[in-house]
C-alpha positions in Angstrom: 131.1 24.3 -35.7 133.9 24.4 -38.3 136.5 24.1 -35.7 136.6 20.9 -34.2 137.4 20.4 -30.3 140.0 17.8 -31.5 141.6 17.0 -34.5 139.4 14.3 -36.8 140.6 10.8 -37.3 142.7 9.9 -40.3 140.6 10.4 -43.5 139.8 7.5 -45.7 138.0 7.0 -49.2 138.7 7.8 -52.4 139.2 11.5 -52.4 142.5 10.6 -50.2 144.8 9.8 -53.0 148.5 10.7 -53.9 150.2 11.4 -57.5 152.5 8.8 -57.2 149.0 6.5 -57.2 147.1 8.5 -59.7 149.9 8.4 -62.3 149.2 4.8 -62.4 145.2 5.0 -62.7 144.9 7.3 -65.6 142.0 5.6 -67.0 140.0 6.3 -64.0 140.6 10.2 -64.6 141.2 10.7 -68.5 137.8 10.2 -70.1 138.4 9.8 -74.1 135.4 11.1 -76.0 133.9 8.7 -78.5 132.6 10.0 -82.0 129.0 9.5 -80.9 129.8 11.8 -77.6 130.9 14.5 -79.7 128.0 14.5 -82.1 126.1 14.6 -79.2 127.6 17.6 -77.7 127.7 19.1 -80.8 123.8 18.8 -81.6 123.0 20.1 -78.1 125.1 23.1 -79.0 123.4 23.7 -82.2 120.2 23.6 -80.6 121.1 26.4 -77.6 122.5 28.5 -80.2 119.4 28.3 -82.5 117.6 29.9 -79.4 119.9 33.3 -79.7 120.4 33.4 -76.1 123.5 34.8 -74.1 125.4 31.6 -73.5 125.5 32.7 -69.8 121.9 31.8 -69.5 122.1 28.2 -70.6 120.2 25.4 -68.8 120.2 21.7 -68.7 117.0 21.4 -70.4 118.0 24.0 -73.2 121.3 21.8 -74.0 119.5 18.4 -74.6 121.8 15.6 -74.5 120.8 11.9 -76.1 123.6 10.0 -74.5 126.3 12.0 -72.8 124.0 13.1 -69.7 124.5 9.7 -68.5 128.4 10.0 -67.8 128.0 13.4 -66.8 125.7 12.4 -63.8 128.5 9.8 -62.9 130.9 12.9 -63.2 128.9 14.5 -60.5 129.3 11.5 -58.3 133.0 11.3 -58.7 133.6 15.1 -57.9 131.5 14.9 -54.8 132.1 11.8 -53.4 135.0 10.2 -55.6 138.2 10.9 -56.4 137.4 14.6 -57.0 138.7 15.2 -60.5 138.4 14.4 -64.3 139.5 15.3 -67.8 137.2 14.7 -70.4 139.5 14.8 -73.5 139.0 14.8 -77.5 136.9 17.9 -78.4 138.1 18.8 -81.8 138.8 22.5 -81.1 140.1 23.3 -84.9 136.6 22.4 -85.8 134.8 25.0 -83.5 134.4 28.9 -83.3 134.9 30.2 -79.8 131.1 30.4 -79.5 130.4 26.9 -80.3 133.5 25.9 -78.1 132.0 28.0 -75.0 128.2 26.7 -75.8 129.4 23.2 -75.3 131.6 23.7 -72.2 128.7 25.9 -70.4 125.9 23.2 -71.6 128.3 20.3 -70.2 128.7 22.8 -66.8 124.5 23.4 -66.8 124.4 19.4 -66.4 126.7 19.5 -63.4 125.6 22.3 -61.8 124.6 26.2 -61.7 127.0 28.2 -63.1 128.4 31.2 -60.8 129.7 34.8 -61.3 133.8 34.9 -61.4 133.9 38.9 -60.8 132.1 41.6 -60.1 130.6 41.9 -63.5 128.9 38.9 -63.4 130.9 36.7 -66.0 130.0 33.0 -65.7 132.4 32.3 -68.2 135.9 33.1 -67.2 139.0 33.9 -69.4 142.2 32.3 -68.0 145.1 33.8 -69.9 148.1 36.5 -69.3 146.6 40.0 -69.7 150.0 41.5 -68.5 148.8 42.0 -65.0 151.5 42.7 -62.2 151.7 39.8 -60.1 153.1 42.0 -57.2 149.8 44.4 -57.2 147.5 43.1 -54.5 144.6 43.4 -56.4 145.5 41.7 -59.4 144.2 38.1 -60.0 147.0 35.6 -60.3 145.3 33.4 -63.0 145.6 36.7 -65.4 149.3 36.6 -65.4 152.0 34.0 -66.7 153.7 33.4 -63.2 153.6 30.7 -61.0 150.3 30.1 -58.8 150.0 28.5 -55.7 147.8 25.5 -54.8 144.3 27.1 -54.0 140.9 26.3 -54.2 138.6 28.2 -55.9 135.3 30.3 -54.6 132.5 27.6 -56.0 132.0 24.1 -55.2 133.5 22.7 -58.8 135.7 24.3 -60.7 135.9 23.7 -64.5 138.3 24.4 -67.4 138.4 24.0 -71.1 141.5 24.2 -72.8 141.3 26.4 -75.9 145.3 26.8 -76.7 148.5 25.7 -74.9 151.4 27.8 -73.9 154.6 27.4 -75.9 156.2 26.2 -72.8 155.0 25.4 -69.1 151.4 26.4 -68.0 150.8 22.5 -66.8 148.1 21.9 -64.3 148.5 20.4 -60.9 146.4 18.8 -58.3 146.4 17.6 -55.0 144.2 16.1 -52.3 143.9 18.3 -49.5 142.5 15.3 -47.3 146.1 13.8 -48.1 147.9 16.7 -46.6 145.5 16.5 -43.6 146.5 13.0 -42.9 150.4 13.6 -43.3 150.3 16.7 -41.0 147.8 14.7 -38.5 150.6 12.3 -38.6 153.8 14.3 -38.7 152.7 17.6 -37.1 149.4 17.4 -35.4 150.1 20.8 -33.3 150.7 22.9 -36.8 147.4 21.1 -38.2 145.6 22.8 -35.7 146.7 26.3 -36.5 144.9 25.6 -39.8 141.4 25.5 -37.9 141.8 29.0 -37.1 140.1 31.6 -38.7 143.0 33.1 -41.1 142.5 36.2 -43.0 142.2 35.8 -47.1 142.5 39.2 -48.9 139.3 39.3 -51.2 141.9 41.1 -54.1 139.6 44.3 -54.4 136.4 42.6 -55.0 134.4 43.3 -51.8 130.5 42.8 -51.6 128.7 45.6 -50.0 128.8 45.5 -46.1 131.9 43.2 -45.8 135.5 43.9 -45.0 138.1 43.7 -47.6 139.4 40.1 -46.6 137.4 37.2 -45.3 138.6 35.0 -42.1 137.8 31.2 -42.9 140.1 28.6 -41.8 142.1 26.7 -44.4 140.6 23.5 -43.0 137.0 23.4 -41.4 135.1 20.0 -39.8 131.7 20.0 -40.4 129.0 17.4 -40.8 131.6 14.9 -40.6 133.5 16.2 -43.7 137.0 18.0 -44.1 136.7 21.1 -46.3 139.6 23.2 -47.4 139.7 26.9 -48.3 143.3 28.1 -49.3 145.3 30.6 -51.5 148.6 31.2 -49.8 149.1 34.1 -52.1 146.0 35.9 -50.6 146.3 34.8 -47.3 150.0 36.5 -47.1 148.4 39.8 -48.9 145.6 40.1 -46.3 148.3 41.2 -43.6 147.7 44.3 -45.1 145.0 45.2 -43.3 145.2 46.2 -40.0 142.1 44.7 -39.1 142.8 41.2 -40.0 144.1 38.4 -37.6 147.7 38.5 -37.4 149.6 35.3 -38.6 151.9 34.1 -35.6 155.1 32.2 -35.9 153.2 29.0 -35.4 150.4 29.9 -38.5 153.3 30.7 -40.8 155.3 27.7 -39.8 151.8 25.5 -40.5 151.3 27.2 -43.8 154.9 26.5 -45.1 154.3 22.9 -44.4 151.0 22.4 -46.3 152.6 24.1 -49.2 155.8 21.7 -48.7 153.2 19.0 -49.0 151.3 20.3 -51.5 154.4 20.4 -53.9 155.7 17.2 -52.9 156.2 15.2 -56.1 154.7 12.1 -54.4 151.6 13.9 -53.5 150.6 16.0 -56.3 149.9 15.1 -59.9 151.1 17.3 -62.9 149.1 16.9 -66.0 149.4 19.0 -69.4 145.9 20.1 -70.5 145.4 19.8 -74.4 143.4 21.7 -76.9 139.8 20.4 -76.3 140.3 18.9 -72.7 137.9 19.6 -70.5 139.1 19.5 -66.6 136.5 19.3 -63.3 137.8 19.3 -59.9 136.1 19.6 -56.5 137.0 22.8 -54.5 136.3 21.4 -51.0 138.4 17.9 -51.1 141.4 19.0 -53.9 143.7 22.0 -54.4 144.6 23.0 -57.9 147.7 25.1 -59.1 149.2 25.9 -62.3 152.9 26.2 -63.3 154.3 29.5 -64.8 154.5 29.5 -68.4 156.3 31.1 -71.7 153.5 32.1 -74.2 153.7 32.5 -78.3 155.0 35.6 -79.6 151.6 35.8 -81.9 148.7 36.9 -79.9 146.5 34.5 -81.8 148.4 31.7 -80.6 148.5 32.4 -77.1 147.5 30.6 -74.3 143.9 30.5 -73.4 141.4 28.4 -71.3 137.9 29.1 -70.4 136.8 28.5 -66.6 133.3 27.7 -65.2 132.9 27.8 -61.4 129.8 25.5 -60.7 127.1 24.7 -57.5 125.6 20.9 -57.9 123.0 19.6 -56.3 123.3 17.2 -53.7 126.6 18.5 -52.5 128.0 18.7 -48.7 126.6 21.3 -46.3 129.3 23.9 -45.7 129.6 25.6 -42.2 128.3 29.0 -41.6 131.7 30.8 -41.8 131.4 30.2 -45.5 129.1 33.0 -46.0 131.6 35.4 -46.0 132.8 33.9 -49.2 129.5 32.7 -50.8 126.8 35.0 -49.5 124.6 32.0 -49.2 125.4 28.3 -48.4 122.3 26.7 -49.6 123.3 23.7 -51.7 123.0 24.3 -55.6 123.0 28.0 -55.2 126.1 29.1 -53.4 129.7 30.3 -54.6 131.0 33.0 -57.1 131.5 36.8 -56.6 128.3 38.6 -56.0 127.9 42.4 -55.9 125.0 44.5 -56.2 123.2 44.5 -59.3 125.1 41.9 -61.2 123.7 40.1 -64.1 125.0 37.0 -65.1 126.5 36.6 -68.6 129.2 34.8 -70.9 131.6 37.2 -72.6 133.1 35.1 -75.7 136.3 37.1 -75.4 
């Protein structure tokens, strides 16, 4: 069941962390590439590009690594059963075309899991940048603006980012442990925490699979098979209230969501980092939430903030409750997540 008959006990383990603690443990989550690591990634990218296939078709065997695959195997374990995130630092972006950078990023992703579509067009390689979209439009995806996001999860098991260029000011990456938020609410306001196990509506923002409603009714917290899973995007929860058939948020729900947001933004709990060009960040969506501060971009379009994004589904992951079919279509481990619509062909647009 997704909704427990009573609140689970206080959670323990490596994915229960605080930002205050993680700021003293940087060597656990920032991994600096060696010269040999970089050569290994580059030779695998050259091999794949020589095959003249779409980068969206990249697979683990087609991106053969001689040494760095061992680290990626440990990273997959760290994401699923460890602290839940990592930054791989040191790719010399100034040496690469966007095609080579995308091949390296997608190849690394292929060693972690299967790539999932990020929109109705079947794009497995997302472009995170300000395209001038209206943040107040209920069908806008917030990552396509320069506005502050809110702490949220993406529609996949793992989200990966590769920083191509950073903003002039701001645009910092923020992470927080959902399990730490759960523990704090369990201790301080258990009656509000219970409301987060209710099937709260989340807006699909116009990307609606055939036969589905324009919103999903998935609890922010689900307890299944002995694990807590988070599913959250406050902006999309609020905009889902535009649909008359969506469950109405009660004052208790709103208070619970507000307390969740307050804790997510607590500087003792959340971790802030500035992704540099060449950084690859991977985050496990079921135990962690991520966010991005607002930013001021460069006036020259060539210099503006630009990140590539992957959504991945790894083998050996946790089982998800049945309710996640609303979001994922299938909850089969290793083949779930993303935004799938009829006739979608997976591919990787380079721009």
